[in-house]
C-alpha positions, -999 to +999 in steps of 0.1 A: -583-605+254-620-605+245-638-638+238-657-639+205-689-628+224-675-601+245-675-570+224-676-573+186-698-544+175-707-562+143-729-587+161-752-559+173-758-542+140-794-540+130-806-559+161-820-541+192-802-542+225-831-562+239-824-591+216-787-589+225-794-588+262-817-618+259-790-639+242-763-628+266-786-639+294-786-673+279-822-672+269-835-666+305-872-656+305-878-619+311-912-604+304-898-569+295-873-584+271-898-607+256-923-578+251-895-556+235-885-583+211-921-590+200-928-553+195-897-550+173-906-581+152-940-567+146-926-534+131-915-549+098-915-583+080-877-582+074-871-581+112-878-618+116-852-626+089-827-603+106-833-621+139-828-655+123-795-644+107-784-629+140-791-661+158-771-681+133-741-657+136-744-657+174-744-695+174-712-696+154-694-668+171-678-691+196-648-710+184-658-747+181-634-773+195-614-791+169-620-829+166-583-832+160-562-802+170-527-793+161-510-824+178-531-848+158-525-827+126-488-826+133-489-864+137-506-868+103-481-844+087-453-866+101-468-898+087-473-882+052-439-867+050-423-901+059-436-915+026-411-915-003-415-884-024-395-858-042-380-830-022-401-798-027-372-776-015-335-782-019-318-792+014-296-761+015-326-739+017-343-758+045-322-746+074-340-724+098-322-691+105-344-676+131-365-689+161-387-668+184-414-679+208-449-664+204-487-668+201-514-648+182-547-636+196-580-647+181-605-621+167-636-625+146-654-600+125-680-599+098-676-578+067-683-578+029-660-600+008-653-592-029-648-622-052-641-614-088-637-637-119-653-666-101-654-697-123-690-708-124-700-700-089-734-709-075-755-677-066-757-673-028-789-662-011-781-641+020-746-655+025-728-655+058-695-636+055-667-641+080-637-618+078-606-623+099-586-591+103-548-589+101-530-602+132-557-628+140-570-663+132-604-679+137-623-712+134-657-716+118-679-746+119-700-750+088-728-775+080-724-813+081-694-812+104-671-791+081-645-771+100-627-742+085-596-725+102-591-691+088-557-674+087-553-636+091-566-612+065-590-638+051-627-638+041-650-667+039-685-665+024-711-694+025-748-703+025-766-734+036-761-764+013-787-771-014-793-799-038-763-818-023-739-790-030-720-770-003-701-742-019-680-716-001-659-687-014-625-678+000-602-648-003-571-654+018-560-687+035-578-714+053-575-750+064-605-773+057-616-805+075-643-821+054-659-854+065-664-878+037-700-878+024-707-894-010-741-877-011-726-842-009-703-821-031-681-796-013-661-770-032-642-738-025-644-710-051-615-685-054-607-659-080-581-682-097-598-716-095-621-740-077-610-767-052-633-797-050-631-820-020-631-857-022-633-864+015-601-849+028-582-822+047-564-795+028-550-760+030-559-733+005-538-701-001-557-678-023-542-643-027-532-619-054-547-638-083-532-672-073-546-702-056-525-730-041-539-762-025-519-785-002-535-818+008-528-834+041-553-863+039-573-878+011-576-862-024-587-828-037-593-816-072-581-782-085-600-768-115-591-737-135-598-726-171-618-758-176-588-781-167-585-802-136-557-819-117-560-844-087-539-835-057-532-863-032-520-864+004-485-849+006-489-830-027-497-794-037-507-777-069-515-741-078-531-720-105-527-684-115-558-665-126-565-672-163-542-702-165-545-739-161-535-756-128-499-770-125-492-806-121-491-817-085-457-819-068-445-831-034-453-805-007-435-793+024-465-798+047-448-783+078-441-751+060-475-749+043-494-753+076-470-734+098-495-706+102-518-729+122-491-732+148-485-695+151-453-697+129-442-680+098-419-701+075-401-687+044-380-707+020-360-685-003-387-658-005-381-622-017-384-596+010-413-580-008-433-613-002-420-616+033-431-580+041-467-588+028-469-619+050-456-600+081-482-572+075-510-598+075-496-616+105-490-586+128-517-562+115-492-533+110-475-523+077-440-536+068-424-517+040-392-526+021-371-502+001-368-510-036-332-520-034-341-549-009-374-561-024-357-589-043-333-600-015-343-635-005-349-649+030-351-684+045-364-682+080-388-696+106-402-673+132-429-671+159-421-636+171-447-623+196-444-586+185-439-569+152-408-552+166-392-587+172-401-598+137-387-567+121-355-570+141-351-607+131-356-600+094-331-571+095-305-592+113-309-620+088-303-598+057-281-572+073-306-545+068-318-515+089-352-514+106-369-481+114-404-474+129-427-460+102-460-449+115-476-479+132-453-502+112-417-507+100-394-497+072-367-522+062-339-505+043-302-508+035-278-500+062-268-467+045-303-454+037 
């Protein structure tokens, strides 16, 4: 497995090998490298900006250590879930059908994110865009101690804070750790709504025209179509593009944050939704025949390989799994 600095081609784009070599050498002085970099900088005014952007990406390409980590997060989840609250999911649905041991690799890439129908976004000058491919996760450290953990098939775009506002844009899923700072406003723009931090930790799932926010600590605000709701620790709310946010309800924090522990959890989800989540998790396509798309599944899995996940799902719903290209086809037994 490559570390973040051991091979991503994206980090070299537009920057000469001499600059890359100089950084890989840890900044060690080398007259030939220094001369090559100076010559390149002198060729065009934009080269200095490209170098500055490259340095920023290079600095962030290593995964920063978390100040808390999963054990501490799990402890907080336990404390929140012990508080009296309404059950988010009926007890009969909460049994785990499947269990597999596994872990996912970490990959980081940079690409171009598309954000449509943004509600009042702040224009970004030369934003940094981080894209995590299917089958991977990554961690990014932003300004002022903000840490973002990105789930697979997710894109984060951000620029330096200005005038006391730090705004990022998200397409996909991410967990945010935002230190409390009364002098700064931190908000996350998605295609379906804006999440504003009020000194907290929260998870955002923003896919297919819907945004859901689940708060672990503190309070967050979800705004859509000009309406706002406050979401407190142990609660979640969501908004569909073009609609007002729903009133907060008690959340199943363990299920909402399971992806951070390499686990997929489904509660009475249709197989069509399950297949989309498996595609993102394993980076290969999972297809379901029309007759099974509405069949529902309750399961918890951490399968290491896509083949194990496909076999587990098919066993749970008495379906048939067949290889289809690089992925899998889930169909009825008699297909």
